[in-house]
N, C-alpha and C positions, 0 to 999 in steps of 0.2 A: 582092160576090163572085159571079161567074157560075159556073154548073154547065155544063161542056162536054158536048156530046152523046157518049154512049158509042159506040165504034166498031162494036159489034154490036147488033142489036136484041135486047133482053131479056137476061137473065142465066140461065145454065144452072142447073138445079135443084141439081146438085152443084157446089160451088165451094169457094173457100178463104177462111177467116176468119183475120185476124191480130189478136192481142192483144198490146199493148205494156204490160208490167207495171212498176210502181214508178216511173212518170214523176215528175220533180220539176217540177210546175207549181203553184207557190205564189204567191199574190198578196199584196202588202202596199202600204200607202200610203207612198210615198217622195216627199218634196217635196209637190207639189200634187196628184198623181194616183196611181192604183194601177198597179203594175207587176208583171210576172212576175220573181221574184227569180232572179238568176244570179250565178255566182262572179266574173265579170269586172267587172260594173257595180255590184254591191252587196256587195262583200267586207267593207267597213268596217261597213255597216249590219248584215250578218249576224253579224259578230263581236260587235258591241255587244249583240245579242240572244242571245248565247251559242250561236250555231250555226256549224257548220263550212262555210265557203264551198265547199269541194271537193265537197260533196254536192249543190250546187245547179247542175244541168246540164240545163236545159231544151233546150239545143241538141241533145242526144242524141235526144229524141223527134222534134224537127224533122227531123233527118237521116233517121231511120227512116221517118217518114211520107212524105218525098220519095222514098225508095227503093221503098216499096210503091206509092204512087199514080202515080209516073212510070214504073213498069215496063210493058213490053209485056204482061205477064200481066194487069195491071189494065186496060190499054187494050183488050185483047181480050175484056173482060167476064168474066174468070174469078175476080176477087176479089168476094166477096159482101158483106163488111163489114170494117171496122177498128174495134177498140175500144182505148181508152186508159184505163188504171187508174192513178190517181195515188197517191203515197205518203200523201196526205191522204184516201184512200178515195173520191175522186170518180171515177165511171165515165162516159165519154162515147163515143158512137158517131159515126163519121165515114163519110159516104157515099163509096163508091168513085168517084163522079163529081166529087168535090171537087178543085179546083186549089189546092194549098197555096201560100201566099206563098213566094216564092223567098228573100227575105231574112229573117234571124233577127229583126230588129227588128219587121218587119211581122207575123211569125208570133206574137211575144209580144203585140203589140197585139190580135191576133185572139183569143188565149187569154184575155186579160183580159176581153174582150167576152163570150166564151163563159161563163166562170165567173161573170160578173155577171148575164147575161141567160138562161143555161141552154140557149139554142139560137141558131143562126145560119142564116137562110134564104138561098137563092140570090137574087141580085139580079134574075135573069131568070125567076123562077118560084116556086111555092109550096114546093118541096122544101127540107126542113131538111138542110143539109150537115153541121152539127154539132149534137149533141143530148145533153144530160146525161140519163142513164138510171139506173134503180135497179139496185143490186148484188143478187146476184152476177152476174158476167159469164156464168157457166155457164147461166143461165136463157135466154140468147139463142142457145145452141148448138143446131143441128138434132139431132133424135133420131138416135142411132147415129153421131154424128160422131167421127172419129178425132182425138185431142187430143195434140199433140206439143209438148214444151217443149225449149228450147235453153239450154245453159249450158256454159261452158268447164269448170266443176267437175263436170259430169255424169259418172257412172261409166264410160260407154262412148263411144268415138269411133266414129262411123259414116261410111261413104262416102256422102255425101249423094245423089249421083247414083243409086247403087244403091237407097238407102232410098226415094227418091221414086218410082223405077220400080216398086217393090213396093207402093206405096200403092194401095188399091182405087179404081177409077174411079167406083164407084157410090155412094160416100158423101162427105159434106163433110169437109174436114180443117181443123182449127184449129191454127195455129202460134202459140206463145207465146214472145215474146222480151223480155228485160229492157230497160228504158229508163233505167237508173240507172248511175252511174259505178262503184259498187262493190257487191259482194255477188251474190246469185243470186236467181232467181225462186222463188216457192213452187210446188212441183210437185204439190200435192195433187190438182189436177183433170186432170193429164195422164196419158195412157195410156203414152206413151213419154217419157223424159227423156234427151236425147242431146247429145253434143258433136260438132261437125262439123269440128274441126281440132285438131291437137296444139298450136296456138298460140292465145292469147286474141285474139278478134276483136271489133271494134266491132259494136254492134247493127246498124248500117246495112250493114256488110260481110256479116254473117250473113244478113240479109234478102235482100241481092243474090244471095247463093249460093242461097238457097231459090227465089227467083223465077226465076233463071237455069235451075236444074235442072227446074223445072216447065215453063218455056218450051221447053226441049229435049224434054221428054217429050211435050208436046202440039203440037210443031212450030209454035210461035209465034215468028216471026222479028222 
């Protein structure tokens, strides 16, 4: 896997961090090798082990990572880091320079490799594109960072464009979005816990709204 060159030299001191919580990235030996369990390919396997297939949705975190890393916001060098926290309490960091596999099958193969080897380097350099790190995720937040959690069940609906405009420019901002099919994220480490629509949105749709509003604020076309 190659790490593409960032579009801008360096990354600004203040930037944006995304945390994807409760991702279902669980490996199991199915047949001859290890696989990331998902509701389509492993429904019978999961039921035999007393688990609900509907809870196994690794496609959600795949879609969310594509939404973040493919965004003009990231390509302009404004995303500082992406963290994924799984339901099995594994935390890993993804470099903003990473090009995520387009297809779900290849993405799952990469996640198996990560969970076994604990890191994945770029094929064209020493940079670690994926790296398992110690919890909690809050230890990696910059001092004074503004921490924002998103959920349809949050008590308050905000106009995201106005909310983003009001965010201070001089501090880093952490956006936390759920990566599971049901339930809500734990809001213990967030300063604000908000909803951005009167309708339930997919995680990828919510992230696209966030990145789009930030791109408008900073004139990133």
